[in-house]
BASE-162531 format. One record per residue (C-alpha): chain; residue number from 1; z, x, y. Coordinates in Angstrom, 2 decimals. Each point is the difference from the previous one (the first is absolute). Example, Ala and Ser with C-alpha at 12.3 -4.5 7.8 and 13.67 -1.06 7.14 Angstrom:
SITE  ch    i       up     east    north
SITE   A    1     7.80    12.30    -4.50
SITE   A    2    -0.66     1.37     3.44
//
This chain:
SITE  ch    i       up     east    north
SITE   A    1   -48.99    26.83    16.22
SITE   A    2     0.39    -1.80    -3.35
SITE   A    3     2.82     2.86    -0.85
SITE   A    4     1.66    -0.59     3.34
SITE   A    5     0.17    -3.93    -0.71
SITE   A    6     1.76     0.71    -3.56
SITE   A    7     2.32     2.40     1.71
SITE   A    8     1.09    -2.74     2.50
SITE   A    9     0.26    -2.61    -2.61
SITE   A   10     1.99     2.33    -2.13
SITE   A   11     2.38     0.64     2.95
SITE   A   12     0.00    -3.66     0.89
SITE   A   13     1.11    -0.91    -3.62
SITE   A   14     2.67     2.69     0.15
SITE   A   15     1.38    -1.26     2.98
SITE   A   16     0.17    -3.66    -1.27
SITE   A   17     1.57     1.42    -3.52
SITE   A   18     2.72     1.62     2.02
SITE   A   19     0.71    -2.97     2.33
SITE   A   20     0.43    -2.25    -3.09
SITE   A   21     2.33     2.33    -2.05
SITE   A   22     3.53    -1.21    -0.59
SITE   A   23     2.11     1.61     3.08
SITE   A   24     2.81     2.45    -0.82
SITE   A   25     3.39    -1.37    -1.19
SITE   A   26     2.72    -0.37     2.87
SITE   A   27     3.05     1.54    -1.87
SITE   A   28     0.83     2.24    -2.42
SITE   A   29     3.03     0.34    -2.19
SITE   A   30     1.51     2.89    -2.30
SITE   A   31     1.10    -0.80    -3.50
SITE   A   32     1.92     2.37    -2.04
SITE   A   33    -0.95    -0.59    -3.67
SITE   A   34     2.96     0.60    -2.01
SITE   A   35    -2.02     1.73    -2.77
SITE   A   36    -3.36    -0.33    -2.12
SITE   A   37    -0.73    -3.64    -1.26
SITE   A   38     0.70    -3.59     1.26
SITE   A   39     2.31    -0.86     2.68
SITE   A   40     0.44    -2.52     2.63
SITE   A   41     0.25    -0.39     3.78
SITE   A   42     1.48    -2.99     1.61
SITE   A   43    -1.74    -1.41     2.86
SITE   A   44     1.80    -0.57     3.35
SITE   A   45    -0.34    -1.69     3.28
SITE   A   46    -2.11     2.45     1.63
SITE   A   47    -2.78    -0.34    -2.68
SITE   A   48     0.16    -3.74     0.72
SITE   A   49    -0.23     0.27     3.42
SITE   A   50    -2.80     2.59     0.36
SITE   A   51    -2.29    -0.49    -3.23
SITE   A   52    -2.19    -2.79    -0.78
SITE   A   53     1.39    -3.37    -1.37
SITE   A   54    -1.77     0.52    -3.29
SITE   A   55     1.35     3.83    -0.14
SITE   A   56    -3.65     0.97    -1.00
SITE   A   57     0.04     2.95     2.37
SITE   A   58     2.75     1.85    -1.67
SITE   A   59    -0.93     3.37    -1.43
SITE   A   60     1.69     2.81    -1.51
SITE   A   61    -1.10     3.60    -0.20
SITE   A   62     1.32     3.08    -1.78
SITE   A   63     0.64     3.53     1.43
SITE   A   64    -3.71     1.00    -0.19
SITE   A   65    -1.03    -3.22     1.47
SITE   A   66    -1.19    -1.67    -3.01
SITE   A   67     0.56    -3.94    -0.36
SITE   A   68     3.14    -0.77    -2.22
SITE   A   69    -0.49    -3.11    -2.15
SITE   A   70     2.80    -2.95     0.57
SITE   A   71     0.21    -3.65    -0.81
SITE   A   72     1.87    -2.32     2.62
SITE   A   73     3.06    -1.67    -1.73
SITE   A   74     0.39    -3.43     1.85
SITE   A   75     3.42    -0.28    -1.64
SITE   A   76    -1.00    -3.57    -1.29
SITE   A   77    -0.27    -1.61    -3.44
SITE   A   78    -3.49    -0.74    -0.66
SITE   A   79    -1.28    -3.46     0.56
SITE   A   80    -0.65    -2.01    -3.20
SITE   A   81    -2.58    -2.67    -0.59
SITE   A   82     0.78    -3.84     0.37
SITE   A   83     1.61    -0.98    -3.25
SITE   A   84     0.19    -3.74    -1.10
SITE   A   85     2.10    -0.82    -2.96
SITE   A   86     0.04    -2.88    -2.42
SITE   A   87     2.48    -2.39     1.39
SITE   A   88     2.03    -1.95    -2.73
SITE   A   89     2.95    -2.24    -0.53
SITE   A   90    -0.34    -1.42     3.62
SITE   A   91     3.02    -2.56     0.59
SITE   A   92     2.86    -1.00     2.02
SITE   A   93     3.76     0.95    -0.97
SITE   A   94     3.19    -1.95     0.99
SITE   A   95     0.37    -0.12     3.94
SITE   A   96    -3.92    -0.16     0.46
SITE   A   97    -0.46     3.69    -0.65
SITE   A   98    -3.69     0.56    -0.88
SITE   A   99    -0.73     2.74    -2.42
SITE   A  100    -2.87     1.73    -1.83
SITE   A  101    -0.70     3.01    -2.52
SITE   A  102    -2.64     2.36     0.82
SITE   A  103    -1.61     1.77    -2.68
SITE   A  104    -1.73     3.13     1.02
SITE   A  105    -1.04     1.14    -3.65
SITE   A  106     0.72     3.44     0.46
SITE   A  107     2.18     2.03     2.28
SITE   A  108    -1.09    -0.13     3.78
SITE   A  109     1.55     2.04     2.66
SITE   A  110     1.02    -2.36     2.60
SITE   A  111     2.20    -0.18     3.15
SITE   A  112    -1.15    -3.14     1.66
SITE   A  113    -0.80    -3.54    -1.04
SITE   A  114    -1.56    -2.97     1.97
SITE   A  115     1.68    -3.30    -0.71
SITE   A  116    -2.05    -3.16     0.92
SITE   A  117     2.15    -3.22    -0.06
SITE   A  118    -0.46    -3.38     1.00
SITE   A  119     0.66    -1.56     3.40
SITE   A  120    -0.66     1.17     3.57
SITE   A  121     3.46     0.26     1.55
SITE   A  122     2.79     1.72    -1.87
SITE   A  123     2.06     3.03    -0.64
SITE   A  124     0.60     0.81    -3.60
SITE   A  125     2.10     2.90    -1.83
SITE   A  126    -2.01     1.59    -2.59
SITE   A  127     1.54     1.95    -3.05
SITE   A  128    -2.15     2.05    -2.47
SITE   A  129     0.99     1.35    -3.37
SITE   A  130    -1.84     2.49    -2.18
SITE   A  131    -0.22     0.49    -3.77
SITE   A  132    -1.61     1.92    -2.74
SITE   A  133     0.13    -2.59    -2.64
SITE   A  134     0.64    -3.48     1.63
SITE   A  135     3.62     0.05    -1.45
SITE   A  136     2.24     2.23     2.02
SITE   A  137    -0.50    -0.33     3.77
SITE   A  138     0.92     2.64     2.96
SITE   A  139     0.39    -1.20     3.42
SITE   A  140    -2.66     1.56     2.34
SITE   A  141     0.93    -2.17     3.35
SITE   A  142     2.43    -3.05     0.51
SITE   A  143    -0.58     0.26     3.99
SITE   A  144    -3.53    -0.42     0.75
SITE   A  145    -1.38    -2.90     2.17
SITE   A  146    -3.19    -1.84     0.66
SITE   A  147    -0.72    -2.12     3.02
SITE   A  148    -2.41    -2.41     1.27
SITE   A  149    -0.05    -1.23     3.80
SITE   A  150    -1.84    -2.87     1.12
SITE   A  151    -1.62    -0.62     3.28
SITE   A  152    -3.09     0.83     2.28
SITE   A  153    -0.10     3.60    -1.55
SITE   A  154     1.39    -0.69    -3.53
SITE   A  155     0.91     3.20    -2.04
SITE   A  156     1.30     0.72    -3.48
SITE   A  157     2.12     3.20    -0.78
SITE   A  158    -0.30     0.19    -3.98
SITE   A  159     0.27     3.79    -0.81
SITE   A  160     2.91     0.65    -2.37
SITE   A  161     0.98     4.08    -0.10
SITE   A  162     1.26     1.34    -3.23
SITE   A  163     1.45     3.46    -1.14
SITE   A  164    -2.83     1.76    -1.73
SITE   A  165    -0.27    -1.21    -3.67
SITE   A  166    -2.48    -0.28    -2.79
SITE   A  167     1.47    -2.74    -1.55
SITE   A  168    -2.88    -1.96    -2.03
SITE   A  169     1.67    -3.32     0.31
SITE   A  170     1.91    -1.59     3.21
SITE   A  171     1.91    -2.96     0.40
SITE   A  172     0.00    -1.59     3.88
SITE   A  173     2.36    -2.85     1.04
SITE   A  174    -0.41    -1.68     3.29
SITE   A  175     3.05    -1.58     1.25
SITE   A  176    -0.49    -3.12     2.46
SITE   A  177     1.59    -0.11     3.33
SITE   A  178     3.11    -1.84     0.11
SITE   A  179    -0.69    -3.77     0.98
SITE   A  180    -3.72     0.35    -1.07
SITE   A  181    -1.22    -3.14    -1.52
SITE   A  182    -3.52     0.68    -1.35
SITE   A  183    -0.41     1.67    -3.44
SITE   A  184    -0.95     3.75     0.21
SITE   A  185    -2.47     1.33    -2.17
SITE   A  186    -1.34     3.55    -0.49
SITE   A  187    -3.79    -0.18     0.52
SITE   A  188    -1.01     3.63    -0.40
SITE   A  189     1.58     3.40    -0.44
SITE   A  190    -1.94     3.36     0.23
SITE   A  191     0.24     3.67     0.80
SITE   A  192    -2.18     0.60     3.15
SITE   A  193    -2.23     2.75     0.36
SITE   A  194     0.36     3.08     2.05
SITE   A  195     3.63    -0.03     0.93
SITE   A  196     1.24     3.47     0.45
SITE   A  197     3.56     1.17     0.26
SITE   A  198     1.46     3.43     0.90
SITE   A  199     1.17     2.37    -2.83
SITE   A  200     2.75     1.06     2.57
SITE   A  201     0.78    -1.56     3.27
SITE   A  202     1.64     1.71     2.95
SITE   A  203     1.48    -1.84     3.01
SITE   A  204    -1.18     0.60     3.38
SITE   A  205     2.11    -1.18     3.13
SITE   A  206    -2.39    -0.74     2.73
SITE   A  207     0.47    -0.28     3.66
SITE   A  208    -0.17    -3.72     0.67
SITE   A  209     0.14    -2.53     2.54
SITE   A  210     0.50    -3.57     0.17
SITE   A  211    -1.60    -2.71     2.01
SITE   A  212     0.60    -3.98    -0.06
SITE   A  213    -3.28    -1.82     0.91
SITE   A  214     0.90    -3.70     1.01
SITE   A  215    -3.67    -0.66     0.38
SITE   A  216    -0.79     0.37    -3.65
SITE   A  217     3.48    -0.68    -1.26
SITE   A  218     0.13     3.37    -1.35
SITE   A  219     1.97     3.11    -0.26
SITE   A  220    -1.89     3.29     0.08
SITE   A  221     1.40     3.32    -1.48
SITE   A  222    -2.28     2.69     1.06
SITE   A  223     0.45     3.28    -2.40
SITE   A  224    -1.09     3.60     0.82
SITE   A  225    -0.37     1.82    -3.30
SITE   A  226    -0.69     3.31     2.04
SITE   A  227    -3.67     0.92    -1.54
SITE   A  228    -3.21    -1.72     0.38
SITE   A  229    -1.00    -0.37    -3.62
SITE   A  230     3.55    -0.10    -1.66
SITE   A  231    -0.04    -1.79    -3.23
SITE   A  232     2.49    -2.96    -0.52
SITE   A  233     0.74    -2.32    -2.85
SITE   A  234     2.63    -2.30     1.32
SITE   A  235     2.01    -1.10     2.77
SITE   A  236     3.49    -0.89    -0.18
SITE   A  237     2.40    -1.69     2.73
SITE   A  238     3.70    -0.54     0.29
SITE   A  239     1.03    -3.30     1.49
SITE   A  240     3.37    -0.95     0.90
SITE   A  241    -0.53    -3.93    -0.26
SITE   A  242     1.99    -1.57    -3.04
SITE   A  243    -2.99    -2.44    -0.88
SITE   A  244    -3.78     0.19     1.20
SITE   A  245    -3.51    -0.25    -1.44
SITE   A  246    -3.03     1.40     2.00
SITE   A  247    -3.41     0.41    -0.57
SITE   A  248    -1.31     3.72     1.11
SITE   A  249    -3.31     1.60     0.74
SITE   A  250    -0.57     3.68     0.15
SITE   A  251    -2.58     1.48     2.30
SITE   A  252    -1.36     3.57     0.72
SITE   A  253    -0.83     1.32     3.21
SITE   A  254    -3.49     1.21     0.40
SITE   A  255     0.22     3.36     1.46
SITE   A  256    -2.07     0.13     3.27
SITE   A  257    -2.52     2.44     0.51
SITE   A  258    -1.43     0.79     3.51
SITE   A  259    -3.47     0.78     0.73
SITE   A  260    -1.26     2.86     2.15
SITE   A  261    -1.02    -2.93     2.77
SITE   A  262     3.27    -2.01    -0.18
SITE   A  263     2.33    -0.01     2.88
SITE   A  264     2.50    -2.15    -1.59
SITE   A  265     1.78    -0.07    -3.46
SITE   A  266    -1.41    -3.15    -1.94
SITE   A  267     2.54    -2.89    -0.68
SITE   A  268     2.04    -0.07    -3.22
SITE   A  269    -1.74    -1.28    -3.07
SITE   A  270     1.78    -1.08    -3.17
SITE   A  271    -1.18    -0.68    -3.41
SITE   A  272     1.57    -2.20    -2.72
SITE   A  273     1.69     2.09    -2.83
SITE   A  274     1.66    -2.79    -1.92
SITE   A  275     2.57    -2.90     0.20
SITE   A  276     3.19    -1.25    -2.02
SITE   A  277     3.38    -1.64     0.24
SITE   A  278     3.51     1.33     0.72
SITE   A  279     3.01    -1.88    -0.69
SITE   A  280     3.61    -0.29    -0.72
SITE   A  281     1.18    -3.19    -1.37
SITE   A  282     2.66    -1.53    -2.62
SITE   A  283    -0.80    -1.33    -3.39
SITE   A  284     2.32    -1.98    -1.77
SITE   A  285     2.77     2.09     1.54
SITE   A  286    -1.94     3.35    -0.51
SITE   A  287    -1.40     2.07     2.96
SITE   A  288    -3.68     0.70    -0.46
SITE   A  289    -1.80     2.13     2.59
SITE   A  290    -3.32     1.99     0.37
SITE   A  291    -0.34     2.15     2.99
SITE   A  292    -3.08     2.38    -1.10
SITE   A  293    -3.62    -0.80     0.50
SITE   A  294    -2.13     1.93    -2.65
SITE   A  295    -3.13     0.75     2.26
SITE   A  296    -1.65     3.20    -0.23
SITE   A  297    -2.36     2.04     2.29
SITE   A  298    -0.14     3.00     2.47
SITE   A  299     0.80    -0.16     3.66
SITE   A  300     2.11     1.40     2.78
SITE   A  301     0.98    -3.21     1.54
SITE   A  302     0.76    -3.09    -1.72
SITE   A  303     1.06    -3.42     1.34
SITE   A  304     2.16    -2.40    -1.92
SITE   A  305    -0.07    -3.75     1.09
SITE   A  306     2.80    -2.24    -0.93
SITE   A  307    -1.14    -3.72     0.34
SITE   A  308     3.01    -1.66     1.28
SITE   A  309    -1.40    -3.53     0.49
SITE   A  310     2.51    -2.21     1.76
SITE   A  311     2.88     2.20    -1.09
SITE   A  312     1.79     2.52     1.97
SITE   A  313    -1.09     3.69    -0.60
SITE   A  314     1.64     1.99    -2.96
SITE   A  315     2.46     3.00     1.05
SITE   A  316    -1.77     2.91    -1.56
SITE   A  317     2.29     3.18     0.13
SITE   A  318    -2.40     2.51    -1.82
SITE   A  319    -3.49     0.64    -1.22
SITE   A  320    -1.15     2.54    -2.70
SITE   A  321    -3.28     0.60    -1.48
SITE   A  322    -0.52     1.11    -3.92
SITE   A  323    -2.64     2.78    -0.30
SITE   A  324    -1.53     1.69    -3.18
SITE   A  325     0.29     3.56    -0.50
SITE   A  326    -3.69     1.62     0.16
SITE   A  327    -0.55     3.46    -1.32
SITE   A  328    -2.88     2.69    -0.24
SITE   A  329    -0.21     1.02    -3.57
SITE   A  330    -1.38     3.64     0.03
SITE   A  331    -1.09     2.53    -2.59
SITE   A  332     0.00     3.56     1.49
SITE   A  333     0.59     3.47    -1.24
SITE   A  334     2.71     0.65     2.57
SITE   A  335     0.42     1.54     3.46
SITE   A  336    -0.13    -1.67     3.41
SITE   A  337    -2.46    -2.81     0.16
SITE   A  338    -1.43    -1.88     3.00
SITE   A  339    -0.10    -3.66     0.40
SITE   A  340    -2.58    -1.31     3.00
SITE   A  341    -0.42    -3.62     1.10
SITE   A  342    -1.28    -1.78     3.12
SITE   A  343    -3.73     0.80    -0.44
SITE   A  344    -2.34    -3.28     0.51
SITE   A  345    -2.84    -0.38    -2.14
SITE   A  346     1.17     1.59    -3.22
SITE   A  347    -0.47    -1.91    -3.29
SITE   A  348     3.00    -0.13    -2.29
SITE   A  349    -0.01     2.77    -2.62
SITE   A  350    -0.33    -0.70    -3.71
SITE   A  351     1.60     2.31    -2.52
SITE   A  352     0.59    -0.18    -3.67
SITE   A  353     3.71     0.23     0.48
SITE   A  354    -0.06    -3.62     0.82
SITE   A  355    -1.24    -0.87    -3.41
SITE   A  356     2.40     2.47    -1.98
SITE   A  357     3.26    -0.41     1.88
SITE   A  358     2.37    -2.74    -0.46
SITE   A  359     1.43    -1.51     3.32
SITE   A  360     3.57     0.24     0.20
SITE   A  361     0.47     3.10    -2.01
SITE   A  362     3.26     2.05     0.43
SITE   A  363    -1.49     2.96     1.91
SITE   A  364     1.41     2.86     2.11
SITE   A  365     0.15    -0.86     3.66
SITE   A  366    -1.50     1.91     2.92
SITE   A  367     0.88    -0.40     3.65
SITE   A  368    -2.61    -0.11     2.95
SITE   A  369     0.18     2.39     2.82
SITE   A  370     0.27    -1.11     3.59
SITE   A  371    -3.62    -1.25     1.24
SITE   A  372    -2.15     2.21     2.05
SITE   A  373    -2.73    -1.17     1.97
SITE   A  374    -3.62     1.41    -1.04
SITE   A  375    -1.39     0.32     3.52
SITE   A  376     2.91     2.80     0.62
SITE   A  377    -1.36     1.70    -3.43
SITE   A  378    -3.62    -0.40     1.17
SITE   A  379     0.19     2.00     2.95
SITE   A  380     0.20     3.17    -2.03
SITE   A  381    -3.54    -1.00    -1.68
SITE   A  382    -3.34     1.49     1.61
SITE   A  383    -1.52    -1.75     2.72
SITE   A  384    -3.14    -0.95    -2.03
SITE   A  385     2.35    -2.02    -2.45
SITE   A  386     1.98    -1.60     2.63
SITE   A  387    -3.00    -1.21     1.92
SITE   A  388    -2.81    -0.64    -2.56
SITE   A  389    -1.64    -2.66     2.13
SITE   A  390    -0.45     2.32     2.94
SITE   A  391    -1.17     2.64    -1.96
SITE   A  392    -2.93    -2.28    -1.37
SITE   A  393    -0.93    -1.16     3.58
SITE   A  394    -0.14     3.64     1.09
SITE   A  395    -2.58     0.70    -2.83
SITE   A  396    -1.94    -2.84     0.67
SITE   A  397    -0.35     0.92     3.68
SITE   A  398    -0.87     3.48    -1.05
SITE   A  399    -2.69    -1.32    -2.34
SITE   A  400    -1.46    -2.05     2.54
SITE   A  401    -0.26     2.84     2.58
SITE   A  402    -1.73     2.10    -2.55
SITE   A  403    -2.34    -2.83    -0.65
SITE   A  404    -0.76    -0.25     3.64
SITE   A  405    -0.59     3.61     0.58
SITE   A  406    -2.30     0.17    -3.11
SITE   A  407    -2.12    -3.06     1.11
SITE   A  408    -0.39     1.80     3.38
SITE   A  409    -1.07     3.17    -1.60
SITE   A  410    -2.77    -1.73    -2.34
SITE   A  411    -1.34    -1.81     3.10
SITE   A  412    -0.27     3.18     2.18
SITE   A  413    -2.11     1.56    -2.98
//
């Protein structure tokens, strides 16, 4: 009887192990390797629709069924740490322009600054110059703006985008708004941590709709990006109005999931992705505008909320989404490879390639073949491989029957 119990325990453990194993991938695609060595494959809409959000279920196999190492190139410049330079020569120039010199002490790659200025109700233009030696200067931007909005829900927008640079010294100037009486001062400036920008942006034109919502004094633009986990990095709008200023909030729709017992689909749920301002205005006779909200994430449906307040809604004539180009970088001996995805429960693979290949390298490109559902491919597998749980249940029934027969035989002796 002890041997029978061990058999039953082993069969039960095996059945549980089979039940807990990751499920098979849902889709596969062919990849024609251009030759031996490194090459890249651009991910497309179908991958973003059917794979997991983290893309950890992607697997690549060679013609012999062996795993092929790869690294996922997100197409982004790696985020840097927060850098706080030494501020010196802070003062005020003619016209009330606040100025300060930022000394990083060494070359530092940067493409954003946070500029903190005095006051809680303003719109101010910011110009930034870079220098190698503190004597000759190159203009990096002359058309950035910072804002502070008072009220029950006060907000500050102090991000200043820059072209990618590594100047060790920057000079920042903050221009007061026309008619501003209080003295403007630069209180602090630093490079924020974790800001990522794409090495290469591509423009995606989504399907979109507009709804004016008088109850909230807002205009909602709903954008369908075409895939559940489509990466995005910014949203741009086209506006016909000559002058406007709007706070905007970006939300992403949580994709609904029906349970086995649900009779109706759950209501829509939205999560906040980010916020900012869009504007078109004239400053000392010059047209200044910003129609771009730089916010990153992954989603199929976005909702851009323009806060109108007591002003009439702006006339939006177009919307586009900026997306990074993501690739799989593979190392193969050539031939036809197979990409699979859509398997729940898989841990993201780790390959040495991630530590030996520089992201953004100029590599040959290969195209993905059309997606094929794996349930169609699975039909050619043996019955025992397509129905492992039923196999183990049958084994348990057989073992139990044998045990009962043995027990009866022993009692009759």
